[in-house]
Wavefront OBJ file of the C-alpha trace (Angstrom):
o trace
v 19.937 -1.765 -3.903
v 21.658 -3.947 -1.626
v 23.053 -2.386 1.486
v 25.869 -4.404 2.815
v 27.144 -2.578 5.618
v 25.792 0.450 8.020
v 28.016 0.511 11.028
v 28.715 3.881 12.274
v 25.562 5.203 10.737
v 23.421 6.683 13.354
v 20.453 6.492 11.109
v 17.898 6.736 14.109
v 19.262 10.420 14.525
v 18.685 11.347 10.971
v 15.256 10.236 10.993
v 14.278 11.924 13.983
v 15.071 15.459 12.358
v 12.328 14.899 10.026
v 9.894 13.059 12.539
v 7.878 16.367 13.127
v 4.501 17.247 11.720
v 4.174 20.554 10.246
v 0.162 21.576 11.251
v 0.004 24.074 8.417
v 1.236 21.809 5.807
v -0.780 19.208 6.963
v -4.119 21.166 6.993
v -3.181 22.304 3.362
v -2.716 18.599 2.132
v -6.226 17.999 3.588
v -7.510 20.921 1.467
v -5.615 20.363 -1.512
v -6.983 16.917 -1.796
v -10.358 16.602 -0.406
v -11.618 19.747 -1.690
v -10.820 18.421 -5.548
v -11.663 14.867 -4.600
v -15.156 16.257 -3.731
v -15.760 18.536 -6.618
v -14.598 15.579 -9.056
v -17.064 13.402 -7.347
v -19.935 16.161 -8.080
v -18.446 16.501 -11.759
v -18.659 13.072 -12.572
v -22.306 12.650 -11.215
v -23.038 15.525 -13.320
v -21.151 14.165 -16.583
v -23.333 10.731 -16.517
v -26.091 12.703 -18.228
v -23.952 14.173 -20.593
v -21.292 11.501 -21.805
v -20.463 7.956 -19.699
v -17.028 8.461 -21.721
v -16.539 11.916 -19.978
v -17.291 10.030 -16.674
v -14.885 7.563 -17.056
v -12.038 10.052 -18.052
v -12.817 12.068 -15.045
v -12.543 8.823 -13.054
v -8.783 8.960 -13.593
v -7.890 11.964 -11.554
v -10.645 11.363 -9.062
v -8.901 8.065 -8.345
v -5.712 9.813 -8.161
v -7.204 11.784 -5.340
v -8.702 8.740 -3.669
v -4.948 7.398 -3.452
v -3.817 10.642 -2.067
v -6.387 10.342 0.430
v -5.399 7.262 1.447
v -2.034 8.575 2.195
v -3.407 10.988 4.392
v -5.121 8.199 6.637
v -2.125 6.135 6.253
v -0.048 9.169 7.986
v -2.649 9.510 10.448
v -2.422 5.848 11.257
v 1.530 6.304 11.884
v 0.960 9.222 14.073
v 2.993 11.613 11.859
v 0.415 13.933 10.287
v -0.365 15.911 13.086
v 1.058 15.865 16.615
v -1.961 15.501 18.435
v -3.023 12.123 18.767
v -6.797 12.838 19.101
v -6.491 14.831 15.677
v -4.581 12.171 13.615
v -7.309 9.718 15.052
v -10.430 11.875 14.026
v -8.854 12.524 10.945
v -7.908 8.870 10.106
v -11.628 7.393 10.834
v -12.926 9.969 8.476
v -10.468 9.424 5.650
v -10.776 5.729 6.197
v -14.382 6.013 5.630
v -13.885 7.687 2.387
v -11.433 4.807 1.500
v -13.342 2.007 2.518
v -10.767 1.281 5.299
v -11.499 0.762 8.981
v -9.152 2.548 10.809
v -8.161 0.313 14.167
v -8.063 -2.870 12.083
v -5.859 -1.106 9.395
v -3.501 0.375 11.903
v -2.897 -2.531 13.905
v -2.158 -4.918 10.662
v -0.099 -2.125 9.275
v 1.746 -1.737 12.440
v 2.879 -5.503 12.495
v 3.729 -5.163 8.678
v 6.382 -2.224 9.727
v 7.539 -4.603 12.494
v 7.989 -7.869 10.414
v 8.703 -6.535 6.897
v 11.239 -8.816 5.241
v 10.904 -11.530 8.137
v 10.089 -15.118 6.579
v 8.904 -16.190 9.812
v 6.048 -13.609 10.371
v 4.605 -13.174 7.102
v 0.910 -12.868 6.388
v -0.314 -9.695 8.462
v -0.502 -6.790 6.383
v 1.510 -7.510 3.427
v 1.350 -9.445 -0.307
v 1.380 -12.927 0.456
v 4.696 -14.301 -0.549
v 5.782 -17.881 -0.779
v 9.413 -19.576 -0.821
v 9.919 -21.875 -3.674
v 10.453 -24.760 -1.379
v 6.773 -23.932 0.166
v 5.162 -23.384 -3.246
v 6.679 -27.136 -4.035
v 5.537 -28.746 -0.981
v 1.842 -27.154 -0.887
v -1.176 -29.210 -2.554
v -2.091 -28.547 -5.495
v -5.282 -26.505 -5.021
v -3.521 -24.177 -2.599
v -0.630 -23.880 -5.530
v -3.447 -23.015 -7.837
v -4.939 -20.575 -5.535
v -1.639 -18.818 -4.792
v -0.783 -18.487 -8.585
v -4.337 -17.110 -9.213
v -3.643 -14.234 -6.631
v -0.230 -13.407 -7.593
v -1.661 -13.027 -11.326
v -1.175 -9.286 -12.124
v -4.827 -9.142 -13.827
v -6.207 -10.615 -10.966
v -3.999 -8.806 -7.975
v -4.152 -5.050 -9.669
v -7.737 -5.475 -10.994
v -10.381 -7.331 -9.197
v -8.586 -8.756 -6.376
v -7.503 -5.017 -5.586
v -10.978 -4.103 -5.266
v -12.583 -7.013 -3.463
v -9.891 -6.284 -0.670
v -11.106 -2.919 0.008
v -14.785 -3.172 -0.978
v -15.326 -6.646 0.713
v -12.571 -8.017 2.781
v -12.436 -4.967 4.444
v -15.930 -5.111 5.622
v -15.547 -8.550 7.460
v -14.449 -9.079 11.246
v -12.324 -12.030 11.942
v -11.933 -14.125 15.232
v -7.815 -12.881 14.980
v -9.137 -9.294 15.234
v -9.249 -7.659 18.681
v -12.353 -6.060 20.119
v -11.376 -2.601 19.037
v -10.478 -3.686 15.474
v -14.000 -5.181 15.325
v -15.623 -2.473 16.509
v -13.747 -0.155 13.896
v -14.847 -2.560 10.899
v -18.626 -2.269 12.005
v -18.821 1.633 12.812
v -17.143 2.112 9.376
v -19.627 -0.528 7.737
v -22.384 1.662 9.436
v -20.941 4.936 8.263
v -20.490 3.682 4.866
v -24.365 2.466 4.676
v -25.294 6.021 5.770
v -22.909 7.389 3.204
v -23.886 5.292 0.270
v -27.541 5.534 1.015
v -27.599 9.383 1.151
v -25.932 9.447 -1.996
v -28.116 7.143 -3.686
v -31.182 9.078 -2.735
v -29.522 11.811 -4.495
v -28.440 10.585 -7.552
v -29.882 7.115 -7.937
v -28.092 3.512 -7.366
v -27.439 3.399 -10.902
v -25.585 6.594 -11.194
v -23.991 6.267 -7.980
v -22.405 2.777 -9.142
v -21.308 4.299 -12.567
v -19.554 6.427 -10.722
v -18.290 4.580 -7.576
v -17.041 1.488 -9.398
v -14.441 2.954 -11.989
v -13.226 5.325 -8.915
v -12.824 2.196 -6.697
v -11.040 -0.018 -9.468
v -8.552 2.475 -10.521
v -7.779 3.878 -6.839
v -7.298 0.129 -5.172
v -5.662 -0.909 -8.190
v -3.278 1.865 -8.065
v -2.554 1.623 -4.331
v -2.236 -2.178 -4.733
v 0.601 -1.789 -7.060
v 2.213 0.793 -5.178
v 2.475 -1.578 -2.202
v 3.211 -4.243 -4.493
v 6.266 -2.837 -5.883
v 7.448 -1.417 -2.780
v 8.534 -5.017 -1.500
v 8.499 -7.022 -4.329
v 11.565 -6.653 -6.872
v 14.887 -7.788 -7.536
v 17.334 -7.555 -4.916
v 14.644 -7.597 -2.446
v 15.019 -8.525 1.299
v 13.500 -11.585 3.326
v 15.486 -13.205 6.006
v 14.382 -15.923 8.593
v 13.995 -14.573 12.323
v 17.648 -15.225 13.700
v 19.065 -13.194 10.734
v 16.466 -10.749 10.098
v 17.943 -7.085 10.667
v 15.527 -3.980 10.942
v 17.535 -1.572 9.107
v 18.360 -4.235 6.097
v 14.662 -4.791 5.783
v 14.115 -1.196 5.413
v 17.189 -0.491 3.317
v 17.031 -3.688 1.080
v 13.432 -4.908 1.138
v 11.617 -1.409 0.777
v 11.909 -0.023 -2.619
v 12.877 3.503 -3.733
v 10.342 4.109 -6.685
v 11.001 7.028 -8.530
v 7.803 8.609 -10.120
v 7.029 11.641 -12.168
v 6.117 14.540 -10.620
v 2.484 14.328 -10.954
v 2.200 10.809 -9.899
v 4.653 11.289 -7.115
v 2.095 14.050 -5.713
v -0.950 11.825 -6.385
v 1.160 9.033 -4.014
v 2.285 11.457 -1.531
v 5.993 10.612 -1.791
v 5.052 7.069 -0.927
v 7.850 5.675 -3.261
v 10.376 7.147 -0.849
v 9.419 3.863 1.008
v 12.743 2.751 2.377
v 12.903 6.243 4.064
v 9.337 5.575 5.480
v 10.126 1.931 6.791
v 13.118 3.639 8.666
v 11.251 6.595 9.759
v 7.304 5.591 9.684
v 6.525 9.101 11.917
v 7.945 11.249 9.160
v 4.788 13.318 7.349
v 4.797 12.126 3.783
v 5.741 15.778 2.755
v 9.221 15.424 4.396
v 10.176 11.721 2.899
v 11.751 13.456 -0.121
v 13.589 16.262 1.920
v 15.030 13.721 4.053
v 16.371 11.862 1.093
v 18.310 14.674 -0.641
v 19.810 15.922 2.367
v 21.204 12.119 3.634
v 23.768 10.694 0.738
v 23.602 7.472 3.137
v 19.859 6.903 2.071
v 20.481 7.862 -1.728
v 20.267 4.094 -3.003
v 19.393 2.253 -6.398
v 16.049 3.171 -7.565
v 13.198 1.713 -9.580
v 11.508 3.697 -12.256
v 8.402 3.131 -14.155
v 10.066 1.111 -16.769
v 12.144 -1.033 -14.171
v 8.972 -1.714 -12.062
v 7.363 -3.230 -14.921
v 9.996 -6.178 -14.583
v 8.695 -7.177 -11.124
v 5.528 -8.262 -12.477
v 7.265 -11.758 -13.583
v 8.463 -12.283 -9.819
v 6.584 -14.842 -7.838
v 8.397 -16.337 -5.058
v 11.267 -15.898 -2.631
v 14.343 -18.415 -3.392
v 15.992 -18.967 -0.095
v 18.926 -20.805 -2.084
v 19.982 -17.583 -4.008
v 18.485 -14.867 -1.981
v 16.263 -13.361 -4.598
v 12.806 -12.858 -5.883
v 12.468 -15.296 -8.811
v 9.195 -16.056 -11.344
v 7.931 -19.605 -12.101
v 10.511 -20.303 -14.523
v 12.970 -21.103 -11.447
v 10.512 -23.719 -10.328
v 11.847 -26.010 -13.639
v 15.123 -25.940 -12.319
v 14.269 -26.914 -9.149
v 12.055 -29.963 -10.365
v 14.741 -31.107 -12.780
v 17.122 -31.125 -9.937
v 14.402 -33.075 -7.992
v 14.049 -35.653 -10.590
v 17.777 -35.933 -11.357
v 18.638 -37.003 -7.649
l 1 2 3 4 5 6 7 8 9 10 11 12 13 14 15 16 17 18 19 20 21 22 23 24 25 26 27 28 29 30 31 32 33 34 35 36 37 38 39 40 41 42 43 44 45 46 47 48 49 50 51 52 53 54 55 56 57 58 59 60 61 62 63 64 65 66 67 68 69 70 71 72 73 74 75 76 77 78 79 80 81 82 83 84 85 86 87 88 89 90 91 92 93 94 95 96 97 98 99 100 101 102 103 104 105 106 107 108 109 110 111 112 113 114 115 116 117 118 119 120 121 122 123 124 125 126 127 128 129 130 131 132 133 134 135 136 137 138 139 140 141 142 143 144 145 146 147 148 149 150 151 152 153 154 155 156 157 158 159 160 161 162 163 164 165 166 167 168 169 170 171 172 173 174 175 176 177 178 179 180 181 182 183 184 185 186 187 188 189 190 191 192 193 194 195 196 197 198 199 200 201 202 203 204 205 206 207 208 209 210 211 212 213 214 215 216 217 218 219 220 221 222 223 224 225 226 227 228 229 230 231 232 233 234 235 236 237 238 239 240 241 242 243 244 245 246 247 248 249 250 251 252 253 254 255 256 257 258 259 260 261 262 263 264 265 266 267 268 269 270 271 272 273 274 275 276 277 278 279 280 281 282 283 284 285 286 287 288 289 290 291 292 293 294 295 296 297 298 299 300 301 302 303 304 305 306 307 308 309 310 311 312 313 314 315 316 317 318 319 320 321 322 323 324 325 326 327 328 329 330 331 332 333 334 335 336 337 338
């Protein structure tokens, strides 16, 4: 997937063609996402009294619509879903409540992610925590243990993912600005009102029996998509003095080709290198941009090859690649021999 040169490619001009929202397509996406999402929620509440196995089965497509709702929220944050900033904000705040994510906090952190993706000197905001081999070897035992736990797939894509959305997003930090803190508290208040209303309607047990599997599956799928878009063999990380925006997008953001139904539920976000080049491109134009511009048609990941990324844990600056824990043995052996 490496892009070795791009001289003569006016990629800004190319992506600008697609950075225009189509109001009717956006409205239709809201309709075909939120309407079935709410209907499935109603069916799940009803199904609890019939068979909880049926409830769990229905939670799978419901979680898919939760991921698709997040894509709408995500596009609104980039100002790409509607031409109007006010409409993007209004829709973003509402969909943010539905996916447990405060609007201004996420928008601020995600903007930093786009401005610093692949930059080793500016990690830590809006991305999956990634250490270099040298940093890991130099860290104290308990920090290394914590890193291993958080990078463990069974943790990262299950309880870890749910905790991020259900708990971490509820807590304002000193590093947050006034607007970001306010968005957290207002989102928390809205969730209290919404959840209280649902509990009053169906009872707390029924609410939890429905909410927990949807939240677990939805957040797991979302975190997996974010992970695989920046953690794979051939990815890109550079220090500030060598960092390049175009290379960070083309080499450090994957082209993840999924079956049509999963591509639909994930809002084409698998065309992630295009998204990083042109974050103001609406999700429904990403595939169009790729097909019409061969310069962006790079080597892709599929569902099978993406599973191989699960072994990757650290960035090796010496070889410029993501590596697994086995690489540590070689470095320790070299250190011992020296």
